[in-house]
C-alpha positions as CSV (number, residue, x, y, z in Angstrom):
1,M,110.0,3.9,-8.8
2,D,112.9,2.1,-7.1
3,R,114.5,-0.1,-9.7
4,A,115.7,-2.5,-7.0
5,H,112.1,-3.4,-6.2
6,L,111.2,-4.0,-9.9
7,G,111.4,-7.6,-11.3
8,L,110.3,-9.7,-14.3
9,A,108.4,-12.9,-14.4
10,T,109.6,-16.0,-16.4
11,F,107.4,-17.4,-19.2
12,H,107.6,-20.6,-21.2
13,R,108.4,-19.1,-24.6
14,P,110.3,-20.4,-27.7
15,G,113.9,-19.4,-27.7
16,L,114.0,-18.5,-24.1
17,N,114.8,-20.5,-21.0
18,L,115.2,-19.8,-17.3
19,W,118.7,-18.4,-17.8
20,S,117.6,-16.2,-20.7
21,W,115.1,-14.5,-18.4
22,V,117.8,-14.1,-15.7
23,E,120.1,-12.5,-18.2
24,L,117.4,-10.2,-19.4
25,A,116.7,-9.0,-15.8
26,Q,120.4,-8.3,-15.4
27,E,120.6,-6.5,-18.7
28,L,117.8,-4.2,-17.7
29,G,119.2,-3.6,-14.3
30,L,116.2,-5.0,-12.5
31,G,116.2,-6.0,-8.9
32,G,115.0,-9.5,-9.3
33,V,113.3,-12.4,-11.1
34,E,110.1,-14.3,-10.3
35,L,110.6,-17.9,-11.3
36,R,107.6,-20.0,-12.2
37,A,107.8,-23.6,-11.0
38,D,106.3,-25.1,-14.2
39,P,108.1,-27.7,-16.4
40,G,110.4,-25.9,-18.8
41,L,111.1,-23.1,-16.4
42,A,111.9,-23.9,-12.8
43,H,110.2,-27.1,-11.9
44,P,111.9,-29.1,-9.1
45,D,112.1,-32.2,-11.3
46,E,114.2,-30.4,-13.9
47,L,116.6,-28.2,-11.9
48,S,120.1,-29.8,-11.7
49,S,122.4,-29.4,-8.7
50,Q,124.3,-26.9,-10.8
51,D,121.1,-24.9,-11.5
52,L,120.4,-24.8,-7.8
53,R,123.9,-23.6,-7.0
54,R,123.6,-20.9,-9.7
55,L,120.3,-19.7,-8.4
56,R,121.6,-19.6,-4.8
57,A,124.5,-17.5,-6.0
58,L,122.1,-15.0,-7.7
59,A,120.2,-14.6,-4.5
60,R,123.4,-14.1,-2.5
61,N,124.8,-11.6,-5.0
62,G,122.0,-9.0,-5.2
63,L,119.4,-10.4,-7.6
64,W,116.4,-11.3,-5.4
65,L,114.3,-14.3,-6.4
66,S,110.6,-15.1,-5.8
67,L,108.7,-18.2,-6.9
68,H,105.3,-18.5,-8.5
69,M,103.5,-21.8,-8.0
70,P,103.0,-23.9,-11.1
71,I,99.8,-22.9,-13.0
72,H,99.3,-25.6,-15.6
73,G,97.1,-28.5,-14.3
74,V,97.5,-27.4,-10.6
75,N,94.4,-26.4,-8.6
76,L,94.4,-26.6,-4.8
77,T,90.6,-26.6,-4.6
78,W,89.5,-28.9,-7.6
79,P,86.5,-31.0,-6.8
80,V,88.4,-34.2,-7.5
81,R,90.2,-34.9,-4.2
82,A,93.2,-36.6,-5.9
83,V,93.8,-33.6,-8.1
84,A,93.6,-31.2,-5.2
85,A,96.0,-33.5,-3.2
86,A,98.5,-33.7,-6.0
87,S,98.3,-29.9,-6.4
88,L,99.1,-29.5,-2.8
89,G,102.1,-31.8,-3.2
90,E,103.3,-29.5,-6.0
91,L,103.0,-26.5,-3.8
92,V,104.9,-28.2,-1.0
93,R,107.7,-28.8,-3.4
94,T,107.6,-25.2,-4.6
95,V,107.9,-23.9,-1.1
96,D,110.8,-26.3,-0.4
97,L,112.5,-25.1,-3.7
98,A,112.2,-21.5,-2.6
99,A,113.9,-22.2,0.7
100,A,116.6,-24.2,-1.1
101,I,117.6,-21.3,-3.5
102,G,117.0,-18.4,-1.2
103,A,113.8,-17.1,-2.7
104,D,111.9,-15.4,0.1
105,V,108.4,-15.2,-1.5
106,V,106.1,-17.8,-3.1
107,V,103.0,-16.6,-4.9
108,I,100.0,-19.0,-4.8
109,H,96.7,-19.1,-6.6
110,P,93.6,-19.8,-4.4
111,G,92.2,-22.2,-7.0
112,R,89.1,-22.2,-9.2
113,L,85.7,-23.8,-9.0
114,P,84.5,-25.3,-12.4
115,A,81.7,-23.3,-13.9
116,E,79.2,-26.2,-13.7
117,Y,79.7,-26.3,-9.9
118,V,79.4,-22.5,-9.3
119,P,75.5,-22.5,-8.8
120,F,75.9,-24.9,-5.8
121,P,76.9,-23.1,-2.6
122,E,78.0,-26.4,-0.9
123,W,80.7,-26.9,-3.6
124,H,82.0,-23.3,-3.1
125,E,82.3,-24.0,0.6
126,R,84.0,-27.3,0.0
127,S,86.5,-25.6,-2.2
128,L,87.2,-23.0,0.5
129,D,87.7,-25.8,3.0
130,R,90.3,-27.3,0.7
131,L,92.1,-24.0,0.4
132,R,92.1,-23.6,4.2
133,F,93.5,-27.1,4.6
134,A,96.2,-26.3,2.0
135,L,97.2,-23.1,3.7
136,G,97.3,-24.9,7.0
137,V,99.9,-27.3,5.5
138,L,101.9,-24.7,3.5
139,L,102.2,-21.8,5.9
140,P,104.1,-23.5,8.7
141,R,106.4,-25.2,6.2
142,A,107.1,-21.9,4.5
143,A,107.9,-20.2,7.9
144,R,110.4,-23.0,8.7
145,G,112.2,-22.2,5.4
146,G,112.2,-18.5,5.8
147,V,109.6,-18.1,3.0
148,K,106.6,-15.8,2.9
149,L,103.4,-17.0,1.1
150,V,101.3,-14.4,-0.7
151,L,97.8,-15.1,-2.0
152,E,97.0,-13.7,-5.5
153,N,93.6,-12.5,-6.7
154,L,92.3,-14.2,-9.9
155,G,90.6,-12.7,-12.9
156,N,87.5,-13.5,-15.0
157,G,87.4,-16.8,-16.7
158,R,85.1,-19.8,-17.5
159,D,85.8,-21.3,-14.0
160,R,85.3,-19.1,-10.9
161,G,88.4,-18.1,-9.0
162,L,87.9,-18.3,-5.2
163,V,89.5,-14.9,-4.7
164,Q,88.2,-12.4,-7.3
165,T,87.0,-9.5,-5.0
166,V,88.8,-7.7,-2.3
167,E,86.2,-9.0,0.2
168,E,87.1,-12.5,-0.7
169,H,90.8,-11.7,-0.4
170,L,90.4,-10.1,3.0
171,A,88.3,-13.0,4.3
172,I,91.1,-15.5,3.7
173,L,93.8,-13.0,5.0
174,R,91.8,-12.6,8.3
175,E,91.8,-16.3,8.8
176,F,95.5,-16.6,8.3
177,P,97.4,-13.7,9.8
178,E,100.8,-15.0,8.6
179,L,99.6,-15.0,4.9
180,G,100.5,-12.0,2.7
181,A,98.7,-10.6,-0.3
182,C,99.7,-10.4,-4.0
183,F,97.7,-7.9,-6.0
184,D,97.4,-8.6,-9.8
185,L,96.2,-5.5,-11.7
186,G,95.6,-7.4,-15.0
187,H,93.4,-9.9,-13.2
188,L,91.4,-7.2,-11.5
189,H,90.9,-5.3,-14.8
190,T,89.1,-8.3,-16.4
191,L,86.5,-7.9,-13.6
192,G,86.3,-4.1,-13.9
193,G,87.5,-3.4,-10.4
194,S,89.1,-0.3,-9.0
195,P,92.8,-0.7,-8.2
196,R,92.9,2.2,-5.8
197,A,90.0,0.7,-3.7
198,Y,91.6,-2.8,-3.8
199,I,95.0,-1.6,-2.8
200,R,93.7,0.6,-0.1
201,A,91.7,-2.2,1.4
202,L,94.6,-4.6,1.4
203,A,96.9,-2.0,3.1
204,A,99.5,-3.6,5.3
205,R,98.9,-7.1,4.1
206,L,100.0,-6.3,0.5
207,L,103.5,-7.5,-0.1
208,H,103.7,-8.2,-3.8
209,V,102.3,-6.8,-7.0
210,H,101.9,-8.2,-10.5
211,L,101.7,-5.6,-13.2
212,H,100.6,-6.1,-16.8
213,D,98.0,-4.7,-19.2
214,N,94.9,-6.0,-21.1
215,R,91.7,-4.6,-22.7
216,G,89.4,-5.9,-19.9
217,D,88.2,-8.9,-21.9
218,W,90.8,-11.5,-21.0
219,D,94.1,-11.8,-19.2
220,A,96.3,-11.0,-22.2
221,H,99.5,-9.9,-20.4
222,L,100.1,-7.0,-22.7
223,P,102.9,-4.4,-22.2
224,L,102.0,-1.4,-20.2
225,G,100.0,1.2,-22.3
226,E,98.9,-1.3,-24.9
227,G,95.6,-2.1,-23.1
228,T,93.1,-0.2,-20.9
229,A,94.2,-1.3,-17.4
230,P,94.6,1.8,-15.2
231,W,98.2,1.0,-14.3
232,R,99.1,4.6,-13.5
233,E,96.3,4.7,-11.0
234,A,97.5,1.5,-9.5
235,L,101.1,2.9,-9.1
236,A,99.7,6.1,-7.6
237,A,97.6,4.1,-5.1
238,L,100.7,2.0,-4.1
239,A,102.6,5.2,-3.5
240,E,99.8,6.6,-1.4
241,Q,99.9,3.5,0.8
242,G,103.6,3.7,1.2
243,F,104.1,0.3,-0.6
244,H,107.7,-0.9,-0.5
245,G,107.3,-4.4,-1.7
246,R,108.1,-5.8,-5.1
247,I,106.5,-5.1,-8.4
248,I,106.7,-7.9,-11.0
249,L,106.2,-7.2,-14.7
250,E,104.4,-10.3,-15.9
251,L,105.1,-9.8,-19.6
252,P,105.9,-12.8,-21.9
253,D,107.3,-10.6,-24.8
254,P,110.8,-9.4,-24.1
255,E,110.5,-6.3,-26.3
256,G,107.3,-5.3,-24.7
257,L,109.0,-5.9,-21.3
258,K,111.8,-3.5,-22.3
259,R,109.3,-0.9,-23.4
260,S,107.4,-1.2,-20.1
261,V,110.6,-0.9,-18.1
262,R,111.5,2.3,-20.0
263,L,108.0,3.6,-19.4
264,L,108.2,3.0,-15.7
265,L,111.8,4.1,-15.1
266,G,112.1,6.7,-17.8
267,S,115.3,5.2,-19.2
């Protein structure tokens, strides 16, 4: 694996802040950092002008940056229109932040439909329409800022993610040719899917990967090898497809992160 294409994700964790994660990436010799645009990490409301200058300097000096949309309380497709609209506003600000600091990728979630609404096809279609509207707003804005949007598959949960299967992923990608794909192994494992089949199906649209482990029951974000996710199979499938994008270790435990890096890089 090319160390330059391997990065870590930031998490809201006691004793660690945005710059702690940046320093850890540098200590481990990783290629980059995926910043999450949540309060306490890299939310636009909280970053000072000095923070922005420091982040731009990182991007200019060899440590690439990507951004992950805020995840707490943000849902592009929520049935309450005002919540969906406010969520879109947060995504617009995330895309603008990426352009401002030199981050070239923004990871977005497709949204979730509350469990109570799942049995009603009309609500599922309404949620998809809201996702389409959001992408229609976000993609041109991202392109103007030199930012690529990648859509991530979601895992099992009480609410139903709009993109859980490769067929659902491909359906959105076909509608929006300028949209890239982010494959999350841990999310897929909670649904029992095959990473090789998923990766093969996404093929050239796959630009970004999230790597972490779990035991198939919930999205635990365990270090590699501490669950049952077939991460070696996923890496083999990526190699078979000639994948040259970025692989992000989404691990909230720094020690587990270090073990996973050693496992991947043999150092």
